[in-house]
N, C-alpha and C positions, 0 to 999 in steps of 0.2 A: 771362780772360787777365790777367796781371800785367805792366805796363809797367816797363821799366827806368827807374831814376831819371835816367839819361842816355839819351836816345833812341838807338836803334840804327838804323843805315842800311845799306842794301845798294846798292852801285854796280855796274852792269852795263856792262862795256866790250865793244864789238864793232867791229872794223874789218877785214872780210874782204878777202882778197888781191885779189878781183875788183873792188873798189871803191877809190876814192881813199883813201890812207892818212890816218887821223886820228892826231894826236899824243897818243894816250892815255897814253903814258909821261910826258908833261909834266903831264897832268891828275893822274895817279897821284902824281907828285912834289908837286904843289900841295896835294893832300889830305894827304899825309904831313906837310907843313908845318902844316896845320891841327891834325892830331892832336898834333904836338909842341908847338905854341903853347898849346893848351888842356890839355896833359898828359893826354891820353886814351889808353887802351889801344887797340891796333890793331883789336881785334874790334868796337869801337864803330862804325867805318865799314869794313865788309867789302867787298872788291872782288874781282870775278871777271872774268877776262880771256878773250877769245875765246869769249864765252858763247853757248850755244844757248838756245832757249826751255826745253828740258828742264833745263838747268843752273839757270835762273832758278827753276823750280818746285821743284827739289830744295833749293836754298838757302833758299827761303822756308818750306819745310816743316821745316827743321832748327832755325830760330829765329824768334821774333817780331820783326819789324822794323816801325818806325813810318814809315820813309821808304824809297823805292826810287828811284834815279836811273838812267836809261838814257842812256849816252853812246855814240852810234852814228849811222849814216846813217839817214835817213828820208825819206818823202814823204807826200803826202796820204792814201795808202792804208795806211801802216803803217811799221814799223821794219825794218831789215835786220840780222839777227843771223847768227851762224855757221851754215852748213849743212854737208851731208855733203862736198860738193866745191866749193861756192862760197857766195855769200851766200844766205840764206833770208829771203824776205819774210814778215813776221809781221803779219797784219792787226790793226787796232785791236780788233776784236771778239774775235779769238783771244787777244790780249794781255790784254784785260779779263777774259775768262773764266778765264785762267790765274791772274791775280792774285786774283780772287774765290775760286777754289777753294783756293788755297794760302796766302793771306794775308787772311783775312776781316776783320782788325782794322787793316789798313793805313790810315795817316792821310794820307800825302803820296805822290804820284807826280810825278816830274820827268822830262820828255821832252826831254833836251838833244840834239835832233835836228831837222833841217830840216823845215819844213812840218808840224810835229806839232800845231799849234794846232787842226787839224780833228778831233783825237781827244778834245778836252776833254770834250765832252758824253758820249761813250761811256765814257771812263775814269772818270767820276764814279760809275759803277756799282761801281767797285773801291775808291775812296778819296774822302774829303771834299774834299781839296785836290789840284788838278792844276795843274802849271806846265808850259807847253809853249812852242814857238817859232813865232811867226807869220812865215812865209816862210823864207828861207834863213838859216843860222846859220854865221858864220865860225868856224873852228876856234879861233883865238886868243881870240875873244870868248866862245865857249862854255866854254873852260877857265877864263877869268876869272870867268864867272858862277858856275860850280861852286865855285871857291875861295872867293869872297866870300859866297856863300849859306851854305856850311858853316861858314865862320868866324863869321858872325853867329848861325846856328842853334845852334851849340854854345856861344855866349855866353848867349843868352836864347832858348830853344827855342820861339819863336813864328814860325809859317810866314810870315804876312803881313809881319812886321817884317824877317825875313831876306830876303824877296823885295825889299822896298823898299831895303834896304841894298845888296844885290847889284846892283840896277838903278841905284842912285845911283853905285856904283863904276864901272859901265860908262860912265856919263856922264862921270865925272871922268877916265876913261882914254881918252875920245873913241872909244869902241867901240860906242856905242849904235846907230849907223847900220848896224853889221855884224851885229846880232842884236836880235830883238824878243821878249823873254820876256813871257808873258802868264800871270797868275795867275787862277784861278777857284775858287770854293768851292761845294760842293753845299749848298743850303739846304733844310731841310724845308719842305714846302708846307702851306698851310692857315692859317686864322685863329687857331688855338690854339697857335701857336709864338711865343715871345718870345725876344729876344736880349739876353744880358747882356754888355755891352762893358767891356773893361778898358783899360789904357793901351796904348801902341804895342808894348810888349814882351810882351804876352800875347794870344793869339787869343781871340776872343769865344766864348761858349758858347750854343748854341741849346737851349731847353727846350720840349719838346712837352707841352702841357697837355691834350691831347684826352681822356685817360682821367679827368682830374681835373675836367672841366668841371662836372659835376653838383655836386660838393662845393664848388667855387669859387662857383657861382651862389647857394649858400645862406649864404655868409659874410656877416657883419654889416658889411662894408665894401664899397666900390665895387670893380669889377673893375680900374679904372685904379690905384687905391691898392694893391690886391694885387699887380699887376704891378710897381709901383714897389718895394714891399717885397721881392718875389721877386728882382728883378735886383740889388738892393743886397746881399741876403744871399748870392746866388750869388758875387758878387765877394768877399765876406768869406771864404767857404768855398772859394775856388778851389783851394786845396791838396789838398782831399779828392778832386778829380776825377782825380788821377794814377793811381788804382787802380780797376779795375773793381769795381762794387758792385751789389748786388741789394737793393732796397727799403731803402735807407738813409734814416734819418729826420733831417731837418735843420730847425732852427727858422727860421720866417719871421715875424718880429714876434711877435704873440701866438698864431700858428698854427704848425703843423708839417707839412712836406711829406714825402711818401714818394717817393723817387726811385730810378731804376735807370739804369745806363749800362754799356756795354761799352767804348765809345770816346768820351770826352767831347768830342773835337774834331769829332765827327759830330753827335750829338744826345743829350740827357739826357731821359729820360721821367719825367714826374711822374704817379704813379698816382692819388694822392688827397691832399687837404689835410685835416688833422685839427685838432680843437679840444680843449682840455682839458675834462674833465667839470666841470659847474658846482659839484658838491659836493666837488671834490677839495681835500684839505688841502694847505697850503703845504709842509709837511714831506714829503709824498708826492711832490709835484712836484719838490722839490729833490733828493730821492733819485734819481728817474728821470733828470732832466736831467744830474745829475753823472755817473751811470753812462754815459749816452749819449755825453757828451763824451769820457770816458776811453776808451770803446770805439772811437769814431772815431779817436782817436789811435793805439790799438793796431792798428787795421786799416791804418794808414799807416806802421807801423814800417818802417825802411829795408830790412830783410832781405826784406820783401815786395815791394820795388821793383826787386830785382836779378834777372837772368835765372836764376842758379843759386844759390839761397840756401844750399844745403848745401856749396858749394865752400869749401875750407879758408881762402881769403882772406876769407870772410865770417863767420868764427867770432866776430870782435869784434861784428859786427852782431847775431848771435844772442844773445851774452851781454848786450848792452844791451837787447835785446827781453825777455829773461828778467828783467832788473832791473825793467823797466817793468811786466811782468806781476806780479811779486812785490809791487811797490808798489801796484798795482791791488788785489791780494788783501788786503793788510794795511790800506791806507788808504781804499780805496773800498768793496770788497765787505764789509769788516768795519767800515766807517766809521759814524759816528753818524747820518748822514742816509740812506744806502742801506739799512743793515740793518733798521731798523724799517719802512721803506716796503716793502721786498721781503718781509719776514716777514708783513706784514699783507696785501699784495695778491697775491703769488704765492709762498706758502710752500714748495710742493713744488719748483718750478723753482729757487728760491733755494737750497734744500738741495742739489739736484743740481749746480748751477753752482758753489757753494762747494766741494763735495767734488771736483768734476772739476778745477777750477783748481788747488786745493792739490796733488792727486795729479800733475797734468801738469807743474806747476812743479818738483816734486821729480824727476820723470823727466827733464825737460829738463836740469836741473842735472847729474844723473848722466851723461847722454849727452854733454854738453859736456865734462865732466871726462875722459871716455873717448874724446873726438873722434869720437863717433858722430853726426855732424852731420845726417844724413838723418833719424834717429830724433828728434833734438832739434827739427827743423823740424816734424815730425808732432805732437810733444807741444805745441809752442807753438800750432800751428794748432787743435788739439783744444781747448785752453783758451780761445782766442779765440772759437771757434765756440760754446762753451758760454755764454760771456758774451753772445754774440749772441742765443742763445735766451732768456736772462733779459731782455735789452733788449726783445725782441719781446713777451714776456709782460707786462712792465710797460707797454709802449706800449699794448697792448690794454686794460689795466686802467685807465689814466689818461686816455685820449683817446676821442673819438667823432667821426664825421664829422658835418657839419652836417645831412646828410639824416637820419641816425639821431637826432640831437638833436631834430628836429622830429616824431619819432614814426614814421618809416618803418620797415618791417620789414627786418631784415638779410638779405642774400642768402646763399644756401647754395651 
């Protein structure tokens, strides 16, 4: 999954005729004000009214959302959404299963409903962050919480900070006695999980080191020092976690970690920790690291962060990505450090990548000139994928795990 550069939210409104009326029209207006204040397109916060559970599932299948907010009645057993002829009780288990089935990469669930705090443990099966209400929730206070949470979330999209600011606003408005929001976060269990903390405007990242334990135990530094290096480097590279990655290589001091993540607000997996081969030439290392840095930049091009990269309004993003790719070809792939290293260490893959990137750049340029944006996206992705292949081949050629370095047989 590719996340939007601006997080997308789904707001679910329900106030069945058989229950006391909620002023969802006022909440809708307050969110309109947030969209206008931050100059956001309306689709960034999609709202569905008089919603059934089926409506929720359909909406979540149509787009990837990072946040879903339910504004409706509730009790200790579940939410009350629209039914066929009256309100329909939706149990916490049924709601959780629906979210898991239709939005596997959801980051935040907000239950702006009375007595919903009892659902937090269950809902953590659907999302890392859950915000719910402990006890009853006054309608005016619930509207104020939604407004101030979204206002801060779309200023700096950190869930914990948005929650703090919204809670503070309730205090300043003398509404905190009328609503008690509670934030909880799913934390990975086990002794092999470390947490990289940022400032208040960015949520921390959990890194699961279970798969990498063997390679970490063979490092020539203490575990404590490695953890310190790891958390510091995670903070430095925080921008890279906006996009789903598989086996991304990131520097950790003198070492290199191999990481994967689908949703970095949940957990990042560290597969192994690599070391440079002792007989590696400096020029070879420089060529590899230069290519790796450029590749990580290409993987984070802005067209890859939007929901519909081939939409006409994103043509400028595609043109800039093509410019970056052409610079990579002429200055990096044909550069004085990458070329000799790749020709020596991975000559066949270097030839394939060089040819592929050149051809796909030409194709992407033609497609952009003809406004064939879908084909242009495919050409850009094909070129970046080929660079990924070269990075992988070079990584295998210049690094080794600590276990292999000590003479262990590689696994097949």
